[in-house]
Steps between C-alpha positions, in 0.01 A plus 500: 500500500796602716626728223156656465478568873847657497390735220185593686692543825742734323207701372355523852832619639539755221154634567571517872820692433319765295500850655216545745385140465532327840650619829849372601500135613480462875364849559186538716299605198623198300408259780160662542419490128626144466273391785203673342561338160557160657175530691314581178630184334418250774292250305309215657742243359808676632683274741313187393668482160874515450687677221816313581809718479275796415351494852791720607399769251277771657134482400496842337805410288327183382199711409724734298649201317151383405399850399800540271447155350134569425220241500617310190862449603396440860275217382780356286733500797248324724704180475732643767275352769136468600515804728629717217214379282245585769659841554506579127132413459376702798235746379553732798870537419433625147227728634763649732734555203222684318460720807866595466447609138442852367122463475283552812372170637136613485543582133657161421218309673233718339649468150557125515155436648294732282700552180688178423214363287503807275206727413176335606213448262331771706693819416470644851572195711858381537495196723661158512351270761809282540475341849872531575790676335819313420756760600781276381355501149418872518854585611648303212268649238540858624877462483483444123229755412680739262522873550182652352465844345196670656330780305211663683312707243361717778220756491720799585840381380668170417735314738746236384775289656622153601291256698799427726538868594334663798346785297451616139816604313344785305190693397369647176178604325222239481423283197220732397710818522827369357630623165278629221142439613385525136715202399348148471485303826752240381762764417448680830529183707807390305665838565401485867644154569811567294564803723446295818740225387760761401478668840525165679796406275370152419403309187128415470581136416675434832231556763126436554286808556190571707294797383232675704252643251385854591138586566343593167169433324356403840134514393311173471383570145555292188726768357710521817534121519613490137756774567643311798532180295673681216734678740603180674547310175719781365709493818570127462579544131749779569685313773519170313617682186781636720586135589397521865496133615189511721247770585259547790247781448264588786235772509577774750159474662566127565848566638369773730232263631769238559719748687200616702428139590860451611493826701195380691660160555820650643337777701223300665589134430164482326393473138215750539476876540456824311767656282504875441715552191579863415601472136623755249157616378250328726467351847348154542352347815509123449345240734690169494358190668721190526714621211215594264388849397137526609345672199153397615548718809639788297832665419481870578687735264584863573593717205818646640850368553864601516481717189223713651699548822806611304293735284331653804835560670624675188188720506556590867865583429401728212264690731806587709706582190721195546600419145543140394418382149581132525249265659788266579651772721164567666462128566843490664399792725174323586685184598748691717279756675131408491315318778143433612375705794337310785268801551483736202353800684751473784787472251404833342591672829852353511830613352564223244770662285768265368748488212655238275750485217426344162802399294559746219212727606615653830319550829123529551313617812140408574266565788127423493545342159665204673174371652247676274617292203402155636193642675314475167499123556248568779354829371503476117309829464817684607650391169189590302379139468162339550615169638458283806756547775740213559366431848142487372593258222671267747212530748250419224700192401518381863126551542436292187731229636310497830160468332616245241453208737828341393544170684802485728680746725271802537802728551675405173452850353637692801863494385565767237832503315625812323681459168648730237759776517276775638386270780850543644414855612572530875187506714265342244438167681425675830270761341305244297455275803377798704249602232367143469436479874304826481298399191408141578283364784689325784392148394691553174780735604615303804832332422569686174870533412652700213850385412764686295630363166796265484657610170340833405528594132669172413213272607441352154875453442537309825196285420664412167825425686304268730370308197838490324674340800246222553652156448272409206516837323628397156269198476182633659502869408696546176418464131759384247507607138402154377198497732402848385515408132316170545218645708461799271462270199265267684280740698566847365554801730231384745750272670664809652234503770640177644832667586 
């Protein structure tokens, strides 16, 4: 045990000596930070239980020793003394260690509470009613969860990268647009994943993968359901033929609902609210009550999304003889220059000219186009569309929520969360909130809040990252090749609906 402690102590000293790690010993900042850390680790048994010779070691250093040992080795070393055993088994201590990790604490609690049991039998409700979390167990399991390759099929473009990274590593065309679209689905998917693995410079047999299936064949017809089953079965076949050890495939609509649920949880500390998701082709207004999508109340869909905004900006630029052939360039200009006007008519009287540079394309200067482009979210007729304005769709959803008679907090629908890349446009939350207050009667509009998105265009990727880092990911969420083959032989392709 003494040798083990010396090794750990050496590691602590090495970490402390790293550039920019801790302030110089004895400095005012060092004393202040030490006092703060010591105060955080004052447990109820401190002082009543002795660690023997280790009593002289500062509390925060002891905590670092336990953290470096991990739950398993800490438990094995509990023979040191009773106090060490009590310290190593303290749930609050391991919760504190999780707080020090790379994942936000709210995300860890949400994931381990709602996702640890895997996909629920109800496809829209992810919830585990465990009365208390064992943070010691969670810390130990999360420490050994392997790095997962995340592939978000996307509706506009695909994002891929490591689950341990803060953001996607790269982007490419979606599943449905990749390669020769006339080729059989198996060949296209094989080409797609081979390209992803080549770009990531890894062998398929070394890492699990989580795949977010893009929105396709969304109708609730027999033909559409059959197409979805065939698509998912082909995906599993391709990946297992490439010797991927385990696969988790989740529909994009499910992953978006999960992310929306998390967004509400973080933003309002509730599990209810309304999510306004501006997607690539459509915009959805989704009421969520206690983690469940309320289809009986109604999900409002508006037939315009990011693609329409980009196309309309290109049209406005052409009217001013600003040449730009690539929609990717137009999208970059939209993201850099466009914003939502608080008052459209007043904005027309202002000087709003601004410029930006797009790599490889040069400089572009816009004026009224900057706020006219997103104005079609509220006035679709400006873009030649017969569609409901965004504010009217959200107001209609809130009115349905109010009249639904849902038991519980009568203000559950008054928190609206924006999601999707185009929802990142400056001024959109404020404008939408203003329009809702004008449209709805006071007994509904009072207390309404519209909150900006947390992750923008990468919402689905981050939701997949949330799943991939949960402590029970490989057991609760993944399918192995043997399972796939056995269930296919036993139940046929219908078993796909259970994953």
